[in-house]
Rosetta silent file (secondary structure, phi, psi, omega in degrees, C-alpha in Angstrom):
SEQUENCE: MRAFWTGDVELGIIPIPVKMYTATKDLTPQFHQLHDVCGTRITLARRCSKCERDLAWEEIVKGHEVAPGEFVAFTKEELAGLSDFDGKGVIKILHTMKLSDVDPRYLDAVYYLAPSSKRVQMYNLLRDEMGKTGLVAIGTVALRTRPKLCMLTPAANLIALTTMHYAAEIVDASELVPPVVPLRPQDQSQARALLESMVEEFHPENHTDEYVKKLMVAVQEKVESGETVEGGEKSGGGGGDVVDLGELLKRSLDAQARAKGKTKTKGAARSNEAAPPSGAGEVAPKTKGAARSSEAAPPSGAGEAAPKPKKGKEREGHTPSRRAS
SCORE:     score description
SCORE:     0.000 S_00000001
   1 L     0.000  147.578 -179.142  -16.440   -4.317   -0.657 S_00000001
   2 L  -107.072  126.335  178.287  -15.185   -4.135    2.900 S_00000001
   3 L   -73.573  145.164  177.551  -15.508   -0.897    4.851 S_00000001
   4 L  -113.056    0.864  179.985  -12.415    0.281    6.746 S_00000001
   5 E  -153.238  137.898  178.215  -14.108    3.030    8.776 S_00000001
   6 E  -132.630  135.297  179.771  -17.513    3.361   10.427 S_00000001
   7 E  -175.575 -157.041 -178.391  -18.999    6.465   12.015 S_00000001
   8 E  -125.737  142.918  165.607  -21.474    9.319   11.643 S_00000001
   9 E   -89.056  122.290 -179.389  -21.676   12.397    9.489 S_00000001
  10 E   -95.290  104.837  176.401  -22.766   15.189   11.829 S_00000001
  11 E  -101.772   93.853 -171.447  -25.052   17.592    9.981 S_00000001
  12 L    67.552 -119.952  177.414  -25.792   20.088   12.732 S_00000001
  13 L  -102.818    9.605 -176.830  -27.248   17.921   15.484 S_00000001
  14 E   -98.217  117.736  174.842  -28.328   15.199   13.047 S_00000001
  15 E   -85.950  135.268  177.771  -26.122   12.070   12.928 S_00000001
  16 E  -118.979  105.341 -177.213  -26.030   10.209    9.590 S_00000001
  17 E   -65.380  130.611 -179.340  -24.521    6.684   10.013 S_00000001
  18 E  -141.341  161.648  169.895  -22.028    5.862    7.262 S_00000001
  19 E  -123.149  146.926 -176.523  -19.278    3.429    6.332 S_00000001
  20 E  -108.185  136.400 -179.379  -16.158    4.432    4.412 S_00000001
  21 E  -130.471  154.077  175.506  -14.739    2.524    1.448 S_00000001
  22 E   -69.457  142.180 -177.985  -11.778    3.099   -0.849 S_00000001
  23 L  -109.306  -14.740 -179.826  -12.774    4.788   -4.110 S_00000001
  24 L  -133.569  162.668  176.212   -9.576    4.392   -6.142 S_00000001
  25 L  -147.177  149.630  179.555   -6.891    1.765   -6.629 S_00000001
  26 L   -93.814  115.070 -179.021   -3.408    1.721   -8.094 S_00000001
  27 L   -94.589    5.215  178.504   -3.205   -0.795  -10.947 S_00000001
  28 L   -67.560  122.618  179.163    0.489   -0.246  -11.622 S_00000001
  29 L   -58.164  135.300 -178.463    2.201   -3.660  -11.309 S_00000001
  30 L   -94.397  153.832 -178.492    4.526   -3.685   -8.330 S_00000001
  31 L  -120.418  141.089  170.749    8.052   -5.109   -8.342 S_00000001
  32 L   -96.442  157.060  175.213   10.014   -6.958   -5.683 S_00000001
  33 L   -91.314  125.648 -177.191   13.784   -6.680   -5.382 S_00000001
  34 E  -120.838  153.213  171.051   15.508   -9.964   -6.283 S_00000001
  35 L   -76.259  122.144 -173.153   19.085  -11.205   -6.234 S_00000001
  36 L   -67.357  -16.976 -178.655   19.986  -11.400   -9.932 S_00000001
  37 L   -80.079  -48.980 -174.475   22.117  -14.536   -9.435 S_00000001
  38 L  -115.444   -6.471  178.445   19.608  -16.859   -7.740 S_00000001
  39 L    80.174    7.854 -179.057   16.322  -14.964   -7.964 S_00000001
  40 L   -74.400  135.876  177.272   15.834  -14.843   -4.195 S_00000001
  41 E   -70.737  128.507 -176.565   13.735  -11.967   -2.919 S_00000001
  42 L   -84.329  156.538  178.284   15.924   -9.760   -0.752 S_00000001
  43 L  -117.879  150.164  178.265   14.911   -8.481    2.667 S_00000001
  44 L  -100.005  111.760 -176.437   15.640   -5.121    4.255 S_00000001
  45 L   -81.353  141.454  172.853   17.126   -5.690    7.701 S_00000001
  46 L   -90.804   88.347 -170.267   16.458   -3.316   10.587 S_00000001
  47 E  -113.128  136.384  175.124   20.069   -3.214   11.704 S_00000001
  48 E   -93.179  117.240 -177.749   21.796   -1.055   14.303 S_00000001
  49 L   -70.398  -26.494 -179.863   25.256   -0.169   13.023 S_00000001
  50 L   -76.271  -46.452  179.589   26.463    0.717   16.521 S_00000001
  51 L   -82.867  -12.586  178.569   25.298   -2.485   18.249 S_00000001
  52 L    56.377   50.549  175.879   26.046   -4.524   15.095 S_00000001
  53 E  -157.120  157.736  176.579   22.887   -6.613   15.249 S_00000001
  54 E   -78.207  149.307 -174.638   19.414   -6.787   13.694 S_00000001
  55 L  -113.723  148.112  170.876   16.545   -5.355   15.720 S_00000001
  56 L   -84.312  159.971 -178.720   12.995   -6.512   16.421 S_00000001
  57 H   -58.944  -32.610 -178.058   10.132   -4.078   15.948 S_00000001
  58 H   -64.221  -18.970 -178.112    9.695   -3.888   19.734 S_00000001
  59 H   -93.425    2.679 -171.959   13.138   -2.287   20.032 S_00000001
  60 L  -108.484  133.122  174.057   12.435    0.535   17.598 S_00000001
  61 L  -121.289  169.524  179.120   11.134    4.003   18.461 S_00000001
  62 E  -101.172  136.808 -177.497   10.558    7.049   16.256 S_00000001
  63 E  -124.598  136.879  175.658   12.960    9.976   16.442 S_00000001
  64 E  -105.120  122.937 -176.859   12.646   13.581   15.275 S_00000001
  65 E   -76.717  119.265  179.988   15.987   15.206   14.434 S_00000001
  66 E  -103.193  -16.851  175.755   16.330   18.535   16.248 S_00000001
  67 E  -156.251  159.894 -179.499   20.027   19.038   15.440 S_00000001
  68 L   -53.362  116.245  179.934   22.542   17.160   13.279 S_00000001
  69 L    78.188    4.255 -179.125   22.833   13.728   14.884 S_00000001
  70 E  -120.572  127.940 -173.483   20.546   14.681   17.806 S_00000001
  71 E  -126.217  154.614  167.163   17.033   13.252   18.076 S_00000001
  72 E  -108.044  121.916 -173.251   13.978   13.406   20.291 S_00000001
  73 E   -97.628  144.055  177.650   12.555    9.876   20.609 S_00000001
  74 E  -134.139  139.946  170.066    8.881    8.914   20.929 S_00000001
  75 L   -84.310  166.475  177.853    7.191    5.570   21.482 S_00000001
  76 H   -62.574  -34.754  179.180    4.021    4.704   19.583 S_00000001
  77 H   -66.323  -38.712  179.231    2.045    5.159   22.798 S_00000001
  78 H   -65.992  -40.625  179.432    3.451    8.661   23.307 S_00000001
  79 H   -66.965  -39.724  179.237    2.547    9.680   19.758 S_00000001
  80 H   -64.984  -32.708 -179.196   -0.974    8.273   20.113 S_00000001
  81 H   -72.298  -14.757 -179.634   -1.434   10.244   23.328 S_00000001
  82 L   -78.659  -16.470 -178.824   -0.735   13.525   21.533 S_00000001
  83 L   -87.437  103.863  178.787   -3.936   13.288   19.511 S_00000001
  84 L   -98.767   16.124  179.335   -6.648   14.945   21.613 S_00000001
  85 L   -66.041  122.459 -175.340   -9.109   15.031   18.708 S_00000001
  86 L   -96.177   13.359 -177.569  -12.469   13.994   20.149 S_00000001
  87 L  -103.817   25.718  177.842  -14.154   13.340   16.815 S_00000001
  88 L   -62.656  131.228 -176.808  -13.033    9.767   16.228 S_00000001
  89 L    83.018    8.336 -177.278  -15.826    7.986   14.454 S_00000001
  90 E  -134.403  133.722  168.580  -17.372   11.318   13.460 S_00000001
  91 E  -103.483  105.996 -174.808  -17.248   13.401   10.275 S_00000001
  92 E   -95.401  117.017  178.491  -18.097   16.864   11.562 S_00000001
  93 E   -77.610  122.690 -178.788  -19.380   19.300    8.942 S_00000001
  94 E   -92.099  -44.279  178.982  -17.953   22.771    9.616 S_00000001
  95 E  -164.125  173.465  176.260  -19.430   24.767    6.718 S_00000001
  96 E  -118.943  162.403  179.225  -20.512   24.538    3.099 S_00000001
  97 E  -161.123  167.767  177.404  -19.223   26.287   -0.023 S_00000001
  98 E   -72.788  137.519  178.973  -19.479   26.248   -3.807 S_00000001
  99 H   -60.820  -34.239 -179.363  -17.540   23.446   -5.471 S_00000001
 100 H   -66.230  -16.789  179.724  -16.214   25.932   -8.039 S_00000001
 101 H   -91.859   -0.897 -178.503  -14.509   27.830   -5.198 S_00000001
 102 L   -81.499  124.228  177.159  -12.467   24.830   -4.027 S_00000001
 103 L   -75.302  118.453 -176.635   -8.760   25.157   -4.850 S_00000001
 104 H   -61.304  -17.907  179.050   -7.725   21.762   -6.351 S_00000001
 105 H   -64.504  -23.389 -176.874   -4.307   22.027   -4.686 S_00000001
 106 H   -85.075   -9.984 -174.205   -5.938   21.190   -1.376 S_00000001
 107 E   -83.250  142.811 -176.938   -7.513   17.923   -2.569 S_00000001
 108 E  -126.328 -110.891 -174.963   -5.919   14.598   -1.679 S_00000001
 109 E   -95.054  151.087 -176.528   -7.418   11.060   -1.550 S_00000001
 110 E  -113.280  139.397  178.294  -11.019   10.102   -2.381 S_00000001
 111 E  -135.583  159.762  173.921  -13.266    7.639   -0.529 S_00000001
 112 E   -96.599  140.261  168.732  -16.890    6.523   -0.745 S_00000001
 113 E  -111.596  120.896  177.625  -19.350    7.046    2.094 S_00000001
 114 E  -117.334  150.199 -179.851  -22.248    4.605    2.034 S_00000001
 115 E   -64.887  139.853  178.418  -25.123    4.458    4.533 S_00000001
 116 L  -106.811   11.001  178.863  -24.613    1.963    7.367 S_00000001
 117 L  -133.042  154.287  176.931  -28.257    2.025    8.429 S_00000001
 118 L   -72.408  -16.160  176.990  -31.492    1.065    6.731 S_00000001
 119 L   -87.450   93.241 -170.894  -32.807    4.538    7.569 S_00000001
 120 L  -105.327    9.787 -175.757  -31.321    6.371    4.604 S_00000001
 121 H   -58.877  -48.719 -177.300  -33.622    9.396    4.413 S_00000001
 122 H   -69.477  -35.449  176.750  -31.072   11.882    5.798 S_00000001
 123 H   -60.364  -51.400 -179.475  -28.244   10.348    3.775 S_00000001
 124 H   -63.789  -36.744  179.927  -30.222   10.716    0.539 S_00000001
 125 H   -63.926  -45.566  178.743  -31.373   14.191    1.529 S_00000001
 126 H   -63.138  -45.573  179.846  -27.813   15.429    2.102 S_00000001
 127 H   -60.846  -48.082 -175.169  -26.568   13.863   -1.137 S_00000001
 128 H   -68.635  -40.460 -177.271  -29.407   15.202   -3.279 S_00000001
 129 H   -72.127  -32.346  173.758  -29.423   18.741   -1.887 S_00000001
 130 H   -64.099  -39.003  178.913  -25.658   19.115   -2.335 S_00000001
 131 H   -66.911  -39.269 -178.129  -26.135   18.084   -5.953 S_00000001
 132 H   -71.871  -37.012 -175.460  -29.012   20.508   -6.554 S_00000001
 133 H   -90.463  -14.189 -175.614  -27.357   23.503   -4.924 S_00000001
 134 L    73.945   15.107  179.562  -23.805   22.894   -6.149 S_00000001
 135 E   -94.426  148.574  173.022  -22.624   23.136   -2.545 S_00000001
 136 E  -121.133  158.358 -178.293  -20.033   20.890   -0.910 S_00000001
 137 E  -106.752  129.833  176.352  -19.465   20.342    2.797 S_00000001
 138 E  -101.477  131.738 -177.590  -16.112   21.020    4.444 S_00000001
 139 E  -153.105 -164.024  177.960  -15.434   19.118    7.654 S_00000001
 140 E  -128.840  148.614  176.783  -12.992   17.088    9.722 S_00000001
 141 E  -146.937  143.633  177.163  -12.473   13.353   10.026 S_00000001
 142 E  -101.899  110.551  174.955  -10.018   11.262   12.046 S_00000001
 143 E  -107.835  127.821 -172.911   -8.429    8.526    9.957 S_00000001
 144 L    60.605 -109.677 -176.476   -6.080    6.265   11.867 S_00000001
 145 L  -116.496   -5.471 -173.920   -4.668    8.636   14.497 S_00000001
 146 E  -114.126  137.750  172.371   -4.689   12.034   12.803 S_00000001
 147 E   -75.062  142.102 -179.905   -7.551   14.454   12.169 S_00000001
 148 E  -130.436  149.189  166.922   -7.822   15.579    8.557 S_00000001
 149 E   -71.020  149.887  179.469   -9.723   18.228    6.694 S_00000001
 150 E  -150.154  163.779  178.423  -12.211   16.720    4.259 S_00000001
 151 E  -130.750  132.866  176.980  -14.794   17.631    1.658 S_00000001
 152 E  -103.651  129.468  179.282  -18.115   15.853    1.047 S_00000001
 153 E  -139.306  153.415  172.346  -19.528   15.852   -2.472 S_00000001
 154 E   -75.913  137.505  179.514  -22.191   13.824   -4.325 S_00000001
 155 E  -161.766  133.759  175.397  -20.664   11.234   -6.671 S_00000001
 156 L    54.641   40.142 -178.262  -21.842    7.965   -8.272 S_00000001
 157 L    62.243   18.200  177.238  -25.200    8.186   -6.431 S_00000001
 158 E  -128.325 -175.429  170.081  -23.226    8.210   -3.184 S_00000001
 159 E  -106.880  125.073  178.159  -21.473   10.774   -1.033 S_00000001
 160 E   -97.425  141.022  174.589  -17.732   10.980   -1.719 S_00000001
 161 E  -112.591  124.515  177.240  -15.256   12.105    0.936 S_00000001
 162 E  -114.040  120.302  175.747  -12.046   13.739   -0.243 S_00000001
 163 E   -70.990  151.884 -174.215   -9.309   14.341    2.302 S_00000001
 164 E  -128.503  153.204  175.309   -7.684   17.767    2.079 S_00000001
 165 L   -81.810  150.770  170.771   -4.321   19.320    2.832 S_00000001
 166 L   -77.448  160.511 -177.293   -3.932   22.005    5.459 S_00000001
 167 H   -59.347  -35.640 -178.687   -2.841   25.455    4.265 S_00000001
 168 H   -67.319  -17.197 -178.808    0.628   24.978    5.766 S_00000001
 169 H   -87.218   -9.400 -179.018    1.142   21.932    3.531 S_00000001
 170 L   -85.185  127.684 -178.291    0.694   23.898    0.295 S_00000001
 171 L   -74.539  131.765  177.895    3.992   24.935   -1.295 S_00000001
 172 L   -72.332  119.320 -176.563    4.325   28.652   -1.998 S_00000001
 173 L  -109.617   18.299 -175.937    4.794   28.998   -5.748 S_00000001
 174 H   -61.154  -33.510 -178.815    4.976   32.811   -5.965 S_00000001
 175 H   -72.745  -10.852  179.974    8.607   32.727   -7.105 S_00000001
 176 H   -93.144  -11.847 -176.200    7.607   30.570  -10.068 S_00000001
 177 L   -66.621  128.820 -179.019    5.029   33.006  -11.452 S_00000001
 178 L   -70.434  157.935  179.628    6.219   34.452  -14.792 S_00000001
 179 L   -68.777  157.183  177.782    6.507   38.227  -15.211 S_00000001
 180 L   -75.752  127.248  177.988    3.632   40.223  -16.698 S_00000001
 181 L  -129.342  149.230  179.522    4.159   40.856  -20.406 S_00000001
 182 L   -68.369  138.775  178.591    1.842   42.623  -22.876 S_00000001
 183 L  -116.600  136.233  179.850   -0.336   40.322  -24.986 S_00000001
 184 L   -74.220  139.258 -179.638   -1.740   41.271  -28.380 S_00000001
 185 H   -56.203  -37.813 -179.443   -5.561   41.169  -28.602 S_00000001
 186 H   -66.588  -34.766  176.701   -5.422   38.998  -31.729 S_00000001
 187 H   -67.061  -39.822  179.552   -3.244   36.434  -29.908 S_00000001
 188 H   -64.923  -43.508 -179.414   -5.676   36.346  -27.019 S_00000001
 189 H   -67.225  -38.413  178.798   -8.692   35.827  -29.267 S_00000001
 190 H   -67.785  -39.561  178.158   -6.945   33.090  -31.255 S_00000001
 191 H   -65.346  -40.577  178.575   -5.880   31.275  -28.067 S_00000001
 192 H   -64.827  -41.603  179.340   -9.436   31.510  -26.715 S_00000001
 193 H   -64.417  -37.437  179.424  -10.842   30.206  -30.007 S_00000001
 194 H   -65.316  -45.276  179.202   -8.411   27.288  -29.978 S_00000001
 195 H   -62.568  -43.705 -179.080   -9.375   26.301  -26.435 S_00000001
 196 H   -66.684  -29.901  179.072  -13.094   26.561  -27.173 S_00000001
 197 H   -71.668  -16.988 -178.640  -12.687   24.423  -30.313 S_00000001
 198 L   -96.593    4.865 -177.472  -11.266   21.609  -28.149 S_00000001
 199 L   -69.403  130.141  172.741  -14.227   21.483  -25.752 S_00000001
 200 L  -159.254  163.213 -179.966  -15.796   18.034  -25.358 S_00000001
 201 L   -69.618  148.845  179.443  -17.215   15.886  -22.577 S_00000001
 202 L   -89.526  120.607  176.247  -14.794   13.936  -20.429 S_00000001
 203 L  -118.112   98.483 -175.328  -15.201   10.154  -20.762 S_00000001
 204 H   -57.095  -31.386 -177.176  -12.689    8.482  -18.418 S_00000001
 205 H   -66.729  -15.953  178.815  -13.189    5.066  -20.039 S_00000001
 206 H   -82.889   -5.206 -178.304  -11.642    6.398  -23.235 S_00000001
 207 L  -115.458  123.125 -178.667   -8.317    6.988  -21.490 S_00000001
 208 L  -123.084  157.581  178.648   -6.142    4.002  -20.555 S_00000001
 209 L   -83.999   98.801 -176.645   -2.756    3.592  -18.927 S_00000001
 210 H   -65.543  -31.304  178.887   -0.593    2.537  -21.876 S_00000001
 211 H   -63.098  -45.691 -179.990    2.383    1.836  -19.606 S_00000001
 212 H   -63.211  -41.641  179.570    0.456   -0.749  -17.593 S_00000001
 213 H   -60.937  -46.432 -179.556   -0.847   -2.392  -20.776 S_00000001
 214 H   -66.502  -37.424 -179.378    2.648   -2.699  -22.279 S_00000001
 215 H   -65.911  -41.476 -179.609    4.111   -3.908  -18.985 S_00000001
 216 H   -69.141  -32.525  173.881    1.521   -6.672  -18.596 S_00000001
 217 H   -63.955  -42.395  178.573    2.137   -7.801  -22.182 S_00000001
 218 H   -64.558  -38.695  177.136    5.852   -7.992  -21.368 S_00000001
 219 H   -61.721  -46.962 -178.491    5.094   -9.980  -18.197 S_00000001
 220 H   -63.084  -39.983  179.433    2.950  -12.447  -20.121 S_00000001
 221 H   -62.718  -40.055  179.217    5.620  -12.877  -22.807 S_00000001
 222 H   -68.186  -37.910  177.682    8.240  -13.696  -20.183 S_00000001
 223 H   -64.866  -45.147 -178.697    5.945  -16.216  -18.482 S_00000001
 224 H   -64.086  -34.242 -178.918    5.126  -17.919  -21.792 S_00000001
 225 L   -87.597    3.277  177.582    8.798  -18.160  -22.774 S_00000001
 226 L    81.103   14.716 -178.874    9.759  -19.608  -19.389 S_00000001
 227 L   -85.443   60.558  176.093   11.706  -16.568  -18.226 S_00000001
 228 L  -118.042  153.661  178.946   10.732  -16.946  -14.585 S_00000001
 229 L  -125.797  152.014  179.365   13.000  -17.299  -11.578 S_00000001
 230 L  -144.338  135.131  178.351   12.380  -18.863   -8.224 S_00000001
 231 L  -172.235  153.132  179.167   14.462  -18.814   -5.104 S_00000001
 232 L    73.333 -164.960 -178.071   14.266  -18.424   -1.366 S_00000001
 233 L   -79.244  149.164  177.638   11.091  -18.578    0.652 S_00000001
 234 L   -71.823  141.392  178.205    7.697  -18.051   -0.913 S_00000001
 235 L   -77.636  158.140 -178.461    6.121  -14.699   -0.132 S_00000001
 236 L   -75.406  177.509 -178.614    2.841  -14.551    1.731 S_00000001
 237 L   -67.114  148.455  179.364   -0.563  -13.810    0.273 S_00000001
 238 L  -101.109 -165.537 -178.853   -1.260  -10.367   -1.029 S_00000001
 239 L   -86.392 -174.389 -176.286   -4.323   -8.164   -1.101 S_00000001
 240 H   -60.577  -39.372 -178.343   -7.379   -8.316   -3.326 S_00000001
 241 H   -63.416  -37.010 -179.325   -5.766   -6.429   -6.188 S_00000001
 242 H   -64.586  -46.057 -179.323   -2.870   -8.908   -6.343 S_00000001
 243 H   -62.600  -43.493 -178.391   -5.196  -11.879   -6.573 S_00000001
 244 H   -61.396  -46.000 -178.192   -7.333  -10.224   -9.238 S_00000001
 245 H   -67.368  -42.510  178.994   -4.388   -9.366  -11.461 S_00000001
 246 H   -62.708  -42.400  178.960   -2.775  -12.768  -11.023 S_00000001
 247 H   -65.259  -36.723  178.235   -6.002  -14.566  -11.822 S_00000001
 248 H   -62.265  -45.288  179.306   -6.498  -12.410  -14.886 S_00000001
 249 H   -67.207  -39.474  179.938   -3.074  -13.319  -16.236 S_00000001
 250 H   -64.335  -41.658  178.929   -3.530  -16.999  -15.364 S_00000001
 251 H   -64.059  -36.235  177.769   -6.856  -17.146  -17.175 S_00000001
 252 H   -63.151  -43.526  179.540   -5.240  -15.588  -20.245 S_00000001
 253 H   -67.626  -41.024  179.684   -2.505  -18.225  -20.252 S_00000001
 254 H   -64.014  -40.681  179.144   -4.964  -21.072  -19.651 S_00000001
 255 H   -63.089  -38.657  178.826   -7.186  -19.881  -22.480 S_00000001
 256 H   -66.865  -38.945  178.992   -4.221  -19.825  -24.815 S_00000001
 257 H   -64.939  -39.977  178.869   -3.235  -23.354  -23.785 S_00000001
 258 H   -66.568  -36.320 -179.952   -6.760  -24.636  -24.428 S_00000001
 259 H   -65.233  -28.621  179.992   -6.803  -22.966  -27.840 S_00000001
 260 L   -90.924    9.051  179.897   -3.652  -24.845  -28.777 S_00000001
 261 L    73.222   21.703  179.279   -5.145  -28.147  -27.683 S_00000001
 262 L    56.088   32.943  176.056   -2.950  -28.189  -24.580 S_00000001
 263 L   -84.463  163.638  179.393    0.013  -29.234  -26.747 S_00000001
 264 L   -74.087  135.679  175.557    3.584  -28.511  -25.748 S_00000001
 265 L   -96.276  160.539 -178.374    4.934  -25.211  -26.914 S_00000001
 266 L   -63.995  130.355  176.968    8.496  -24.624  -28.005 S_00000001
 267 L    83.819    7.372 -178.727   10.824  -24.101  -25.047 S_00000001
 268 L  -138.906  142.341  177.548    8.254  -25.220  -22.394 S_00000001
 269 L  -118.079  116.676 -176.764    7.439  -28.561  -20.828 S_00000001
 270 L  -108.370    7.039  178.337    3.940  -28.859  -19.417 S_00000001
 271 L   -80.703  145.126  179.712    3.903  -32.603  -18.650 S_00000001
 272 L   -83.624  -14.837 -179.612    3.817  -33.672  -14.992 S_00000001
 273 L  -128.361  140.970  175.636    5.945  -36.749  -15.645 S_00000001
 274 L   -83.637  141.988  179.184    9.220  -37.147  -17.529 S_00000001
 275 L   -70.322  134.547 -178.908    9.313  -39.907  -20.140 S_00000001
 276 L   -70.720  150.509  177.193   11.542  -42.842  -18.991 S_00000001
 277 L   -63.554  154.934  179.589   14.688  -43.644  -20.998 S_00000001
 278 L   -60.015  128.266  178.505   14.446  -46.425  -23.542 S_00000001
 279 L    82.738   -2.684 -178.762   14.854  -49.771  -21.808 S_00000001
 280 L   -75.144  155.577 -178.898   14.710  -48.280  -18.357 S_00000001
 281 L   -88.599  -92.285 -173.662   12.791  -50.028  -15.680 S_00000001
 282 L   -78.734  139.657  178.786   11.263  -47.928  -12.970 S_00000001
 283 L   -76.799  135.774  178.696   10.181  -44.356  -13.774 S_00000001
 284 L   -63.508  143.641  179.449   11.980  -41.682  -11.768 S_00000001
 285 L   -62.533  152.369  179.530    9.729  -39.900   -9.219 S_00000001
 286 L   -68.554  144.320  174.889    8.236  -36.567  -10.218 S_00000001
 287 L   -82.385  133.989 -175.961   10.041  -33.437   -9.102 S_00000001
 288 L   -63.770  128.907  168.948    7.842  -31.297   -6.820 S_00000001
 289 L    91.872  -10.692 -178.140    6.315  -28.205   -8.388 S_00000001
 290 L  -163.999  159.676  176.313    7.365  -28.593  -12.046 S_00000001
 291 L   -80.099  141.497 -177.849    7.834  -30.946  -14.975 S_00000001
 292 L  -122.382   38.324 -174.533   11.390  -32.241  -15.447 S_00000001
 293 L   -61.715  -26.434 -176.264   11.123  -33.867  -18.876 S_00000001
 294 L   -89.262   -2.391 -178.318   14.431  -32.328  -19.992 S_00000001
 295 L   -95.012  141.557  177.896   16.419  -33.600  -16.972 S_00000001
 296 L   -81.949  152.866  178.339   18.346  -36.862  -17.059 S_00000001
 297 L   -69.501  148.128 -179.099   17.858  -39.506  -14.353 S_00000001
 298 L   -67.248  152.536  179.709   20.567  -39.535  -11.629 S_00000001
 299 L   -59.162  149.554 -179.266   23.378  -42.103  -11.919 S_00000001
 300 L   -61.191  131.512  177.687   22.697  -45.471  -10.348 S_00000001
 301 L    84.106  -10.042 -179.397   23.664  -45.545   -6.678 S_00000001
 302 L   -78.394  159.573  177.638   24.231  -41.834   -6.493 S_00000001
 303 L   -74.369 -166.020 -178.462   22.566  -39.662   -3.854 S_00000001
 304 L   -66.836  133.583 -178.397   19.981  -37.049   -4.568 S_00000001
 305 L   -68.721  145.405  176.716   20.876  -34.892   -7.562 S_00000001
 306 L   -65.247  142.891 -178.638   21.618  -31.234   -6.936 S_00000001
 307 L   -60.343  139.246  176.891   18.695  -29.024   -7.986 S_00000001
 308 L   -74.239  150.961  174.663   18.882  -27.731  -11.530 S_00000001
 309 L   -58.457  138.160 -173.435   18.889  -23.966  -12.082 S_00000001
 310 L   -94.146   -4.330  178.448   15.280  -22.894  -12.359 S_00000001
 311 L   -67.247  133.916 -179.997   15.775  -19.958  -14.738 S_00000001
 312 L    94.200   -7.834  179.339   14.132  -20.678  -18.055 S_00000001
 313 L   -87.309  136.331  178.221   11.650  -23.185  -16.604 S_00000001
 314 L  -100.655  128.828  178.607    7.996  -22.535  -17.264 S_00000001
 315 L  -110.870  125.616 -174.119    5.605  -23.367  -14.459 S_00000001
 316 L   -61.969  129.210  176.365    1.981  -23.731  -15.459 S_00000001
 317 L    79.384    3.490 -178.233   -0.230  -21.000  -14.048 S_00000001
 318 L   -77.884  132.522  174.102    2.682  -19.112  -12.477 S_00000001
 319 L  -134.134  145.406  179.238    2.327  -15.376  -12.368 S_00000001
 320 L   -70.833  149.968 -179.996    4.534  -12.825  -10.687 S_00000001
 321 L   -77.161  145.555  173.142    3.221  -11.095   -7.590 S_00000001
 322 L  -101.417    2.824 -176.846    2.150   -7.450   -7.708 S_00000001
 323 L   -69.374  135.725 -176.510    2.318   -6.978   -3.980 S_00000001
 324 L   -64.382  147.358  177.950    4.562   -4.103   -3.024 S_00000001
 325 L   -64.480    0.000    0.000    7.838   -4.962   -1.371 S_00000001
């Protein structure tokens, strides 16, 4: 794993060197927007309707609307200069509290903190004592350009950092609270008994995302039946999650092909060369990127044939990208 943040946890006057890593990932397959006619991935232009032209990133500033149609503009340098937080590279512990007293509404994203030094005594001491006492540490950390509230807790034999919302970010839900109504004692006891009868340990591995499973089955079925489209420029490489998912799907397809003896399946051509017509002399050159066994050779003396529509063609090992648009 690659750390994206390096700094110190300040426990009083004691610095504890740590590196920060992501602790969660979104496995929901991502979709690109395509033109339904040709399959080309569409792009979102940064266009000025007044000047009637597309803009480069260097020409764009950020604006805060102070009145309808009236903005206050800031450059990236001006926004960066507004952050006077002097704790960059530092997780400053402000106080400790019981984990049971933490309101879950304030919790946001979770990260791992791992020691960045071979001297791990203080790291292990902080982790172990928080676990024994049931205390968590509340502090501040600067991620990117903004300081955030955070909470340190022991987790997975490491220290986990959870970013927190400020009080002003919590939505007031007082108007949603139902009115007080009298409850019968027998109803209360039966409800309590029902809840207690459902108590069991939480095993996260027993819970799976059924939507993702069904979606990936549908993706694989479309790839196997040749329902892929290609058009426009190829997109660039994605992140680690994209590669992992694509490789997983490719290995599944390859395993299925090997199980079938690498024979041709109905509706798909996996040969790299098209068979020449009976009595023909020279074999037509291979078409780049796919087998063309179902295409006829161009007429004698004619120029290059127009490309055939690619919808319905199966390309060996092709998997759709999960990288977000």
